[in-house]
Structures are given as structure tokens and as C-alpha cells.
N, C-alpha and C positions, 0 to 999 in steps of 0.2 A: 680825310686823312686815313691812310691804310697802315695797319700794324700787323706784325707777324705774331700770331698766337704762341707758337712754340718758342720763338726767340724771347718773348717776354716771360714765358713760363720758365725757361731755363734759368733766368736770373732770380727766380723765386724759390728755387730748390734749396732747402736748408743745407748748409755746409758747402755749397758750390759758389765759389767766387769767380772773379774775372779770369784768373790764370787757369783754373780748372775748366771753365767754360771753353777756353781756347783749346785745351787738351781734348775735350769731348768732341768739339767740332772737327778737330784735326783727325781724330780716329773714325768718327762716324760720318762726316761729310756735311751735315746740316743740323739745325736744331730739331727739325721734325724727325730726322733719322735717329737722333739721340733718344727720343721718347719711344721710338719704335724698336730700338735695339733690345734683344733678349737680355735677361739678367746676366746670363753667363758671359755674353760679349762685353757688357759694361764692366764686369768684374776683372776683365783682362786689361782694362785701360789703367795705366799708372796713375795712382792717386785716388782711384775710385774703390772704396770699400763697400761692404755689403749694405751698411746703413745708408750710404749715399745712393747706391744703385736702387735700393727699394724705395727711397724717397722720390727718385725720378719717375718711378712707375706708379706713384700714388695719383689717382685721378683728380684729387682736390687741387693739385698744382695748376692744372689747366683751367679749372673752374675759377680759381683766384686770378689767373692771367686774364680771363674774360672780363672780370670785374675791373681790373686795372685798365684794360683797353677802353672800357666804357668811360672811365674817369678821364683818360687821356683825350678821348673824343670830345668830351664836354669842355675841356680846357683848350681845344684846338691845338693840341701839342703833337710834335713829331717824336717818334721813337727811332733811334739810330743805333743799330747793331754794328759791331766792329767789322763785319763783312760787307756792310752797305757802302755803296760808292759815295754817299754824302757824309759818311762818318768823318770827323776831322782828321785830315791827313797828318797833322803834326802829332797826333796821339797814337796813330796806328802802330808805330814801331816801338812804343814804350812798353817795357815788360809788365808794368802794373796798370796799364790803361784800362778804363772801365769797359766792360764787354758791351754795356748798353748805356746810352745817354738819352735823356728826354729834354726836348727843346721847345720853347715857345718864342715866337717873335719873327722878325724879318731880317735879322742879321746874317752875315756870312761867316760860318764857323771855319771856312777855309780862305779867309781874307788874305790878300798878298802880304800885308804888314800888320803885325799885332804886338801889343805890349800887355804885360800884367802890371797893374799899378796897385800896390798894397802898402799897408802901414798900420799904425796903432789905432785903436778905437778912441783913444783920448787925444785926438789930433789938436795941435795948437794952430793959432792963426798963421804962423810961419809955415807949417806943414800944408795947410789948405791953400796958401798962396803959391807955394812951390808947385803943388799939384795942378792948380788952375793955369799957371804960367806954362807948364810943360804941355798940358792938353792943347792950349792955344797955339803953341809952336808946332804941334804935330798936325794941325788942320791941313796944311798944304800937301801932306804926305798920305792922307786918307787912311790913317791908322785905326784899327779896331782896338778898343780898350776893354780889357778883361779885369774884373775885380770881384769882390765877394759880397757886395750889398750890405756890408756890416757898417756899424757906426764909424765915425772918424774918417780916415783917409779913403776907405773904400767908397763910401757914399759921396764924398767930395769928388772923387774921380768920375763916378757915374754922372753926377749933376753937372760937373764942368764939361763933360763930353756932350751931354744933351744940349747945354747952352751953346757950345761951339759947333754943333752939327756933326760931331764924330759918332759913329756907331759904337755902342757900349753894351757889353753882355755881362750879366751878373751870374756868377757860378755859385750855386746854392748848396747848403748842407741840409736840405729838406726837400720834400716833394714840391712840385711846381705850384700846388694849391696853397702852400703855407709860406707866406712871405715873412722872413725873420730878419730884423725886427719888424713888427707890424707897422711901426711908424713910417716905414719906407714904402708902403703900399703905393702911394701916388707916383713916386719916382719909378718903381718897378713897372707900373702901368705905362708910363711914358716910354720906358725902355723897350717895350714890346713893339713899338712903332719905329724906334731908332736903335735897334739892336736886339735884345732878347734876354731870356732867362734860361739857364742850363743846369741840369743836375743829373746824377746817376741814380737818384732815389725815386721810387715810385710815389705817385700821389698819396697823400695821407701820412708820409714819413715826417716825423717831428725832428727838429734840429738837435739831436743828441750830441754830446761832447765829442764822441769818437768820429763823427762824420765831418768835423771841421778840418782836421789834417788831411783827410781823404779829398775834401773839396779843394784844399790848397794845392794838391798835386795836379789837379786838372787845370787850375789857373796857370801853374808853371808850365805844364805840357803844351798848352794852347798858345803860349806866348813866345815870340821871337826873342824878347828881352823882358826881364822883370825889374821894375824899379821899386825899391823900398824907400819910402819918403821919411817916415818916422817909425821907430820901433824900440821897444824896451829890450833889455838883455835877453829875455825869453818871450816867446809868443808866436802867434800864427804867421806873422810876416816873415820871421826868420825861418820858420818851417817851409814856407813857400820858396824862399831864397835857397834853402838847402836842396829842395826838389829840383829847382831850376839848374843848380850846379850839377846835380846828378844827371840831368837830362841834356847837359851840354848847351844850356841857354846862356845868353849874356845876362849878367846881373849887375845892377847899378844901385848904389846907396847914397842918399843925401847926407852929407856930414852935418853934425849939429854941435851945440855947445857941450863942453865936457861935463858941466854940472847938471845937465838936463836928463832926467830918467829916460825920456822917449827919444833921445839921441844915442843912447848907449848901444842899442842893437845895430844901428847903421854904422857907428864908429867901429864896432867890433867886426862887422863884415869887411870893412875896408882894411882894418889892421891885420886881419887874418888872410888877406888876399882872396876873399870869397866874393868880393864885389869891386867893380870899378868905381872910383869916386865920381859922383855926379855934381857938377858945379853949374851947369846950364844945359838947356835942351840940345845945344850943339854937341855936347859930349855923346849923347845918345844917338843923334842923327848921323854924326860922322862915324861912330863905331859900327852902326848898322848899315852904313853905306847907302843910306836912303836918298842922298843927294845925287847919286849916280843914276844913269838910265836904268830902267828895269832890266833890260838885256844889254849887257856890254858887248860891243863888237870884239871879236877875237883878233889877236894880232895876225896880220897877213904873212904868209910865207908857206913854204913847203914843209909839211910835217916830217920830222925825222923818222927814219925807219924804226919800228919798234924792235927792241933787242930780243934776241932769241930766248932769253931767260925770263921774259915777262910772264907773270902768272895769269891764270884764267880770271881771277878776281880783278887784277889790275887792268887787264884788257877790257873787262866788262865795265869798270868805272870810267875808263877813258871813252868808251863808246857812248855811255850815258851823258857824259859832260860835253862831248862833241855834238851830240844831238840837241842838247838843251842850252848850250852856251854857258850858263851858270846854274848851279844847284846848291841848295842848302844841304848840310851834312845829313839832316833828318830825311830829306827826300832821297838822297843817295842811298842811305841805309835801307829805306823802304823799297825803292825800286830794284836795288841790287840784292835785297834780302841777305845783307851782310850785317851781323851784329855791330853795334856802335863801337864796342871795345876793340874789335879787330879792324873795323873800317878806318879808325883814326890812325892806326899804324900803317895801313896800306896807303892812305892818302899822304902821310908824311914821307914815305918811301918814294912815291911818285913825284912829290914836290922836290926832294933832294936830287932826283934824276932829271928834273927839268921838264916834266910832262904836264904838271898841274901847278896852278898858283892859288894860294889862299887869299880870299877877300875878307873885308870886315863882316862881322855878323855870322861867322862860321859858314860862309858860302865859298864854293870852289869853282874854278873855271879851267878849261884846258889851255895850255900855252899855245897850242896850235889847233885850229878848228878843222 
């Protein structure tokens, strides 16, 4: 397993988070170039003050990175920097995506179909049954299941996936060497063969409270859709749903009895139109268009001449869609390098003009190939 010393070291510099790491790479070219840049050049980079610039030049950062790499090698773990080709494509265009991920296992972080399955740690028999039924229904579609390895719905999702033969990946709020809760060690070990474990934290990092919301954003970002099975009025599952909505992911919530505390969160998501109601696996499968062929044939015909007032961005989007037949909005944003906020408006304009059609699951296709 090969690891890039300077990439690992960059994530260890005090005061330098994922957004600032992207800024440094953008100005300097590579992680190695960041550490070789003179102090004066670093100070010219927006967001870099003298304290941070001097911290980058401290030799102990590289020494610590060497120790981290030794730990990763013992764990047989991969390090995935945001510029690597194997870094999860669904995360690449998110403004707050981790600059570095650490992964153990055999699963595909770029699987064609993914869901995040989350919920309360105090799961009921009803919640566990709904979870198991959904997993079983997803088997024909080869879906990869992401969750947080926590008590309740999370571990029910992982175990049901293992039983059904679906790959499942646990996103952790700790280092890869610290399974939390410890009672889930056996399940985590099985997941390495049929999925894996993923984190943005270096080995030895304990699961402190502030790391759990950060973990939830990764689950949301990696998922085509997030399903909240049971949730209280406040908690991690609702945080995951909030991130999923911000990332333009589909969100589903399982309705529950009005007098049950762990139905309050799901009912709230549905009431506030932050989630689609989930009544059966068909709701998810049809919304995500998973029954359709992976690549839909485009309608036959002669493409209309492009109007003279078409913009460069619109032309670029049409070219990408005609090349790929269908593309998820995230892939379009990444390939075209157009921010999601602007891309949604451009796509809507193209749809009104009859050049693009929207498909379920935030996927788009050209009206003419």
C-alpha cells in the first residue's frame, strides 16, 4: 500500500482543514509543493496567516505523517487524497468534502448505486424489520449500503446487508483502529470482506462528539439517496438528512406512530417536505429509476439546430450528456466544473427549451443524442 507523505502531512497541520487544503493545492500545485513553498509565498495565499505558514514549515509535521503511514500500513489501509483518481466521485464536488479519506476493505466507494441508511440508536423491532425488508428488496439492484456502525438502525443495516450479500461500508467518527462501539468489532471485521470501513480521521483518533456530525456529512455525500428509518426530533439521523438535502440527494423517511418518540424525527422530515414518504421499497426503487436500464437509449431523430443564443455552459452540458446518454447532476457538476447552485438553473433552462429531460434520482439525459 503506497501513501503520499506530503498529502498525509498536509492534513496534520494545525488550523488547516479540508477547504484550506484545497486552497493550498490550488495555489501551489501539489502537497509537496506546499511544503517547499517559501514563507513569503504562503503568506500571499488567501486564508493563510503567519501562524499557519510557520506551522507548515515545522519539520515535526512530516515526522508525525511518517508515523501515521506506518499505522496505515499495519492496518492494510488506503489513503485517498481528493486529487486521487480513486477518491469517491460523489464527494469531489462538495464544498466541505474531506481532503483525505482512509479506507479498509474490498468495497467500491464509486459503486453505481448507493444508499445511506440511518436512524436512532434506540431502534424498535419495527425499525429493524423495515431496515431488513428494504435491504432484501435492494439485492437485485446491487446497491452499496452506507451507515455509521452505531447502535440501532446503523448496525441493523450493516448486518442485514451482510446477511443478504450486499456490500456495506461503515463510515466512522474515529480512526480505523478504533471500532466504536467496541461491541461491533465482529461485524466490522466481516464488513472488511464484504464492504469496508471509511473515515477521515487518522489512526488513533478517538470518537469525540464533534466528529459524529462530520461523519454524517460523508454518509450523505456518498449516497444517491438517504433513508431515515426511525429518528427522534433531534439527533444524528436528522443531521444526515439535512446534509443530504444540502447536497441535492434524495431523502426518504419512514413514517411512524404519532405517540412514539423515535417516529417524531421522520414525521417532521415528511411534514416539512424535507423527505419523501417511504411506504415500501418500491418508493425508493422507482424514485431512483433503478428499474430502468443503466443506460437509456436516447430518442431517435435529428437534433434540432442549437440556437445562436446558447451559452458556453449550456453547450458544454449538452455535449457531456450526448456523450454519456445519462448523467447524475453531481457528475455533471464535477465534469463541467460548474457549481451546483448555477448548474441547477442552467439545466432548468435547457429543460424548458426542450434540449434536456430530467429523470428520477436527479439524473439528466439529452432529448436528442
